[in-house]
PLY file of the C-alpha trace (Angstrom):
ply
format ascii 1.0
element vertex 341
property float x
property float y
property float z
element edge 340
property int vertex1
property int vertex2
end_header
-19.79 -25.02 -9.47
-20.92 -28.26 -7.82
-22.92 -28.55 -4.59
-19.64 -28.68 -2.67
-16.48 -26.60 -2.96
-13.27 -28.22 -4.23
-10.54 -26.90 -1.95
-6.78 -26.90 -2.36
-4.78 -26.58 0.86
-1.44 -24.77 0.77
0.63 -25.55 3.85
0.39 -28.83 5.76
1.87 -27.72 9.06
0.14 -27.77 12.45
-2.93 -25.64 11.68
-2.89 -26.59 8.00
-3.32 -30.25 8.86
-6.30 -29.42 11.08
-7.88 -27.33 8.31
-7.26 -30.11 5.80
-8.93 -32.63 8.09
-11.90 -30.27 8.50
-12.31 -29.79 4.74
-12.07 -33.53 4.09
-13.95 -34.95 7.08
-15.92 -32.35 9.04
-17.61 -30.05 6.53
-20.25 -31.47 4.14
-19.92 -28.49 1.78
-16.23 -28.99 0.99
-13.93 -31.51 -0.69
-10.17 -31.62 -0.27
-8.85 -32.17 -3.79
-5.21 -31.09 -3.46
-2.54 -30.30 -0.87
0.74 -28.45 -1.42
3.69 -28.27 0.95
7.41 -27.93 0.12
8.46 -30.37 2.86
9.03 -33.83 1.37
6.11 -36.12 2.14
4.08 -33.56 4.11
1.25 -33.23 1.59
1.20 -36.95 0.83
1.06 -37.84 4.53
-2.01 -35.69 5.12
-3.72 -36.93 1.97
-3.13 -40.55 2.89
-4.92 -40.04 6.20
-7.92 -37.98 5.15
-8.40 -37.86 1.38
-6.57 -40.60 -0.59
-7.84 -39.39 -3.98
-6.41 -35.87 -3.59
-3.30 -34.71 -5.42
-0.04 -33.81 -3.66
2.17 -30.93 -4.75
5.39 -29.42 -3.46
4.83 -26.19 -5.44
1.94 -23.98 -4.32
1.66 -22.36 -7.74
1.07 -25.76 -9.32
-1.81 -26.34 -6.94
-3.24 -22.92 -7.74
-3.06 -23.76 -11.46
-4.90 -27.08 -10.93
-8.20 -26.66 -12.86
-10.13 -28.80 -10.37
-9.36 -26.44 -7.47
-12.14 -23.90 -6.91
-10.90 -22.38 -3.67
-7.53 -22.12 -1.97
-6.89 -22.35 1.76
-3.58 -20.67 2.64
-1.88 -21.88 5.82
1.77 -21.11 5.18
4.30 -18.82 6.95
3.03 -15.25 7.26
5.61 -13.76 4.88
4.20 -15.82 1.99
0.53 -14.97 2.42
0.12 -11.92 0.21
1.80 -13.36 -2.87
-0.25 -16.54 -2.58
-3.50 -14.59 -2.15
-2.72 -12.58 -5.27
-1.72 -15.64 -7.29
-4.88 -17.48 -6.30
-7.10 -14.50 -7.06
-5.53 -14.00 -10.47
-6.21 -17.65 -11.20
-9.88 -17.11 -10.34
-9.78 -19.10 -7.09
-11.66 -18.07 -3.96
-9.32 -17.51 -1.02
-9.28 -18.32 2.67
-6.06 -16.99 4.21
-4.80 -17.51 7.72
-3.91 -14.34 9.57
-2.03 -12.14 8.99
-3.07 -11.67 5.37
-0.13 -9.30 4.92
2.74 -7.74 6.85
2.52 -4.26 5.31
-0.46 -2.07 4.45
0.74 -1.94 0.85
0.61 -5.73 0.63
-2.79 -5.76 2.31
-4.09 -3.38 -0.36
-2.51 -5.55 -3.06
-4.29 -8.67 -1.78
-7.63 -6.91 -1.39
-7.32 -5.36 -4.84
-6.47 -8.65 -6.55
-9.48 -10.41 -5.05
-11.82 -7.54 -5.92
-10.51 -7.28 -9.48
-11.01 -10.99 -10.07
-14.38 -11.19 -8.28
-13.33 -13.92 -5.84
-14.24 -14.28 -2.19
-11.56 -13.40 0.37
-11.91 -14.53 3.98
-9.26 -14.17 6.67
-8.83 -16.55 9.60
-9.96 -14.55 12.61
-11.48 -17.58 14.28
-12.65 -15.85 17.48
-15.52 -14.34 15.51
-16.84 -17.89 15.06
-16.47 -19.04 18.67
-19.94 -19.37 20.24
-19.17 -17.23 23.30
-17.50 -14.45 21.31
-20.35 -14.49 18.77
-22.91 -14.24 21.57
-20.93 -11.36 23.11
-20.94 -9.51 19.78
-24.70 -10.09 19.41
-25.37 -8.62 22.87
-23.34 -5.52 22.00
-24.95 -4.95 18.60
-28.39 -5.37 20.16
-27.62 -2.55 22.61
-27.43 -4.89 25.58
-24.62 -3.00 27.32
-25.30 0.46 25.99
-22.30 2.29 24.55
-18.95 0.45 24.85
-16.56 2.34 27.13
-13.88 -0.11 28.29
-12.76 -3.16 26.33
-10.25 -5.88 27.10
-8.85 -8.78 25.09
-6.11 -11.19 26.07
-4.15 -14.09 24.63
-1.98 -16.26 26.84
-0.36 -19.15 25.04
0.35 -22.30 27.08
4.14 -22.24 26.76
7.15 -21.79 24.48
10.45 -23.64 24.63
13.78 -21.91 24.22
14.32 -23.73 20.92
11.05 -22.43 19.49
11.64 -18.95 20.90
15.00 -18.77 19.11
13.18 -19.16 15.78
10.31 -16.72 16.35
10.34 -13.85 13.86
10.60 -10.29 15.17
7.24 -8.67 15.97
5.38 -11.99 15.87
3.65 -11.02 19.12
1.85 -8.22 17.24
1.62 -9.59 13.70
0.49 -13.12 14.53
-0.70 -13.22 18.16
-2.18 -9.90 19.24
-3.58 -9.32 15.76
-6.38 -11.65 16.90
-7.05 -9.36 19.86
-6.94 -6.25 17.70
-9.52 -7.74 15.35
-11.68 -8.86 18.27
-11.63 -5.38 19.84
-12.62 -3.75 16.55
-15.41 -6.29 16.08
-16.69 -5.83 19.64
-16.83 -2.03 19.25
-18.89 -1.97 16.03
-18.37 1.00 13.74
-15.60 2.52 15.86
-12.07 3.13 14.67
-8.82 3.05 16.65
-7.18 6.48 16.61
-4.26 5.99 19.02
-2.02 3.07 19.99
0.48 2.81 22.83
2.38 -0.45 23.28
4.97 -1.92 25.59
6.65 -5.28 25.05
9.53 -7.33 26.41
11.11 -10.80 26.43
10.38 -12.00 29.96
10.24 -15.74 29.31
13.36 -16.11 27.16
15.24 -12.80 27.53
18.35 -14.26 25.88
16.67 -13.82 22.49
15.50 -10.24 22.91
18.44 -8.78 20.99
17.41 -10.73 17.89
13.91 -9.23 18.05
12.09 -11.85 20.07
9.27 -10.59 22.32
6.94 -12.75 24.41
5.01 -10.34 26.65
3.07 -7.23 25.68
0.42 -4.77 26.78
-1.24 -2.48 24.21
-3.56 0.43 24.96
-6.02 1.61 22.31
-8.20 4.69 22.05
-11.25 4.61 19.76
-12.89 7.52 17.99
-16.12 6.92 19.96
-14.24 7.59 23.21
-13.87 3.96 24.27
-10.56 2.76 25.72
-9.21 -0.76 25.27
-6.34 -2.97 26.32
-4.89 -5.99 24.57
-2.37 -8.22 26.30
-0.36 -11.28 25.36
2.09 -13.67 26.97
3.56 -16.84 25.53
3.68 -18.89 28.75
0.48 -19.44 30.70
1.52 -22.47 32.71
-2.10 -23.31 33.52
-3.27 -23.70 29.89
-4.40 -21.81 26.80
-6.21 -18.66 27.91
-8.18 -16.38 25.57
-10.79 -13.97 26.90
-12.60 -10.77 26.03
-14.70 -8.26 27.95
-16.67 -5.15 27.04
-17.99 -2.76 29.69
-20.54 -0.22 28.56
-22.88 2.49 29.77
-25.59 -0.08 30.40
-23.76 -3.21 31.49
-20.95 -5.63 30.77
-20.47 -8.75 28.66
-17.58 -11.21 28.55
-16.36 -14.18 26.55
-13.76 -16.87 27.09
-13.36 -19.56 29.71
-10.08 -20.73 31.18
-11.33 -24.21 32.07
-12.28 -26.97 29.62
-15.53 -27.84 31.41
-17.48 -26.80 34.50
-16.07 -29.79 36.40
-14.18 -29.02 39.60
-12.26 -31.63 41.57
-12.19 -30.86 45.29
-9.54 -32.80 47.21
-6.74 -32.35 49.77
-4.45 -30.33 47.42
-7.31 -27.92 46.74
-9.68 -27.33 43.85
-8.58 -28.55 40.42
-10.05 -28.00 36.94
-9.01 -29.19 33.48
-7.79 -26.53 31.04
-7.25 -26.62 27.27
-3.61 -26.74 26.17
-3.63 -26.15 22.41
-5.44 -23.86 20.00
-7.24 -26.64 18.12
-8.72 -27.79 21.41
-9.87 -24.39 22.69
-11.13 -23.22 19.29
-11.96 -26.55 17.64
-15.53 -25.63 16.76
-14.62 -22.08 15.76
-11.94 -23.27 13.34
-14.50 -25.54 11.70
-17.26 -22.91 11.71
-15.14 -20.34 9.88
-14.57 -22.80 7.03
-18.26 -23.70 6.95
-18.92 -19.97 6.53
-16.32 -19.75 3.75
-17.92 -22.62 1.83
-21.41 -21.20 2.34
-20.30 -17.82 0.99
-18.84 -19.41 -2.14
-21.90 -21.57 -2.79
-24.36 -18.71 -2.15
-22.32 -15.94 -3.76
-22.39 -13.88 -0.58
-19.48 -11.94 0.89
-17.55 -13.35 3.86
-18.29 -11.63 7.16
-14.56 -11.20 7.92
-12.64 -10.02 4.90
-9.49 -8.33 3.65
-10.44 -4.93 5.02
-10.86 -6.43 8.49
-7.39 -7.93 8.13
-5.99 -4.57 7.04
-7.57 -2.75 10.00
-6.07 -5.20 12.50
-2.69 -5.01 10.76
-2.77 -1.21 10.95
-2.94 -1.50 14.75
-0.20 -4.15 14.84
2.14 -1.92 12.84
1.34 1.05 15.08
2.10 -1.10 18.15
5.49 -1.98 16.66
6.22 1.71 16.05
5.14 2.58 19.58
7.53 0.01 21.09
10.36 1.36 18.94
9.74 5.00 19.86
8.31 4.63 23.36
5.50 6.98 22.35
1.80 6.72 21.46
1.11 6.46 17.73
-1.75 8.40 16.16
-3.78 6.75 13.39
-5.90 9.82 12.68
-4.09 10.63 9.43
-4.24 7.11 8.02
-6.85 6.87 5.23
-9.46 4.11 5.31
0 1
1 2
2 3
3 4
4 5
5 6
6 7
7 8
8 9
9 10
10 11
11 12
12 13
13 14
14 15
15 16
16 17
17 18
18 19
19 20
20 21
21 22
22 23
23 24
24 25
25 26
26 27
27 28
28 29
29 30
30 31
31 32
32 33
33 34
34 35
35 36
36 37
37 38
38 39
39 40
40 41
41 42
42 43
43 44
44 45
45 46
46 47
47 48
48 49
49 50
50 51
51 52
52 53
53 54
54 55
55 56
56 57
57 58
58 59
59 60
60 61
61 62
62 63
63 64
64 65
65 66
66 67
67 68
68 69
69 70
70 71
71 72
72 73
73 74
74 75
75 76
76 77
77 78
78 79
79 80
80 81
81 82
82 83
83 84
84 85
85 86
86 87
87 88
88 89
89 90
90 91
91 92
92 93
93 94
94 95
95 96
96 97
97 98
98 99
99 100
100 101
101 102
102 103
103 104
104 105
105 106
106 107
107 108
108 109
109 110
110 111
111 112
112 113
113 114
114 115
115 116
116 117
117 118
118 119
119 120
120 121
121 122
122 123
123 124
124 125
125 126
126 127
127 128
128 129
129 130
130 131
131 132
132 133
133 134
134 135
135 136
136 137
137 138
138 139
139 140
140 141
141 142
142 143
143 144
144 145
145 146
146 147
147 148
148 149
149 150
150 151
151 152
152 153
153 154
154 155
155 156
156 157
157 158
158 159
159 160
160 161
161 162
162 163
163 164
164 165
165 166
166 167
167 168
168 169
169 170
170 171
171 172
172 173
173 174
174 175
175 176
176 177
177 178
178 179
179 180
180 181
181 182
182 183
183 184
184 185
185 186
186 187
187 188
188 189
189 190
190 191
191 192
192 193
193 194
194 195
195 196
196 197
197 198
198 199
199 200
200 201
201 202
202 203
203 204
204 205
205 206
206 207
207 208
208 209
209 210
210 211
211 212
212 213
213 214
214 215
215 216
216 217
217 218
218 219
219 220
220 221
221 222
222 223
223 224
224 225
225 226
226 227
227 228
228 229
229 230
230 231
231 232
232 233
233 234
234 235
235 236
236 237
237 238
238 239
239 240
240 241
241 242
242 243
243 244
244 245
245 246
246 247
247 248
248 249
249 250
250 251
251 252
252 253
253 254
254 255
255 256
256 257
257 258
258 259
259 260
260 261
261 262
262 263
263 264
264 265
265 266
266 267
267 268
268 269
269 270
270 271
271 272
272 273
273 274
274 275
275 276
276 277
277 278
278 279
279 280
280 281
281 282
282 283
283 284
284 285
285 286
286 287
287 288
288 289
289 290
290 291
291 292
292 293
293 294
294 295
295 296
296 297
297 298
298 299
299 300
300 301
301 302
302 303
303 304
304 305
305 306
306 307
307 308
308 309
309 310
310 311
311 312
312 313
313 314
314 315
315 316
316 317
317 318
318 319
319 320
320 321
321 322
322 323
323 324
324 325
325 326
326 327
327 328
328 329
329 330
330 331
331 332
332 333
333 334
334 335
335 336
336 337
337 338
338 339
339 340
């Protein structure tokens, strides 16, 4: 392998384009050598802007078979992730997969098993772990800075969703693709602990006309850990003031928090009141974290080390998401005590 990693990007949508730009322009240890997307012109358009010598494909499997591709970055719809992870692993390619890695525990095990059997790295896109404030929060906790975690909180409030977009949202997206970030963050911020009970409530409060087709945009989830800690995870798809992601851990010896609603510390004081700028999109709020996670992926491949956030982490977060779905369906808490690790 060369001093940089040759990456093939699968999926040139919103976040895929950002990842492709990062691989081509922001990360010295990576090269974008190929892009695949079934939409006519999507791969070629990205390549033209950031990496003119790369190859464009409409078939992801053709990209995976490309002998110049050393690692695959999967940024496609969630339902396609597992099969692409397995195909890439069986072709001997290292894998970075956007969350969720799978939508069932069986598929999660299949993806993990394929990567292990073929001795390739598998990293999953839980970007909050690479945000400076969340990383610092984790370091305080692991150093014993707040004692034993007792109460944890994580929230995701997206900056808005139109009725047209809401009509196309897949059922249970709020758990599988939004709150799964919070579930991973809560596990990470309570090191070594396991969730043993999940109780969830959810509704369509922003666009209730789509609830009957499975759309949900507001949720609160309560978690109980085996070390006694209690946690809450909440999500809403319409924070009119901006993109809001925060976390907090209260412990026996103190408290630590991460996440800032405003873009900077600037405050504008005038006759209407006090105003502050807020981030409006994910690639603005988590710009550096998105880049840092790919830097870590490349470093792991070049050094032969294991990624710090892997397939098992993805499985653990998915287990909670699936339990939250079951809890909403039954109206009851769901025990995870009998689920093997």
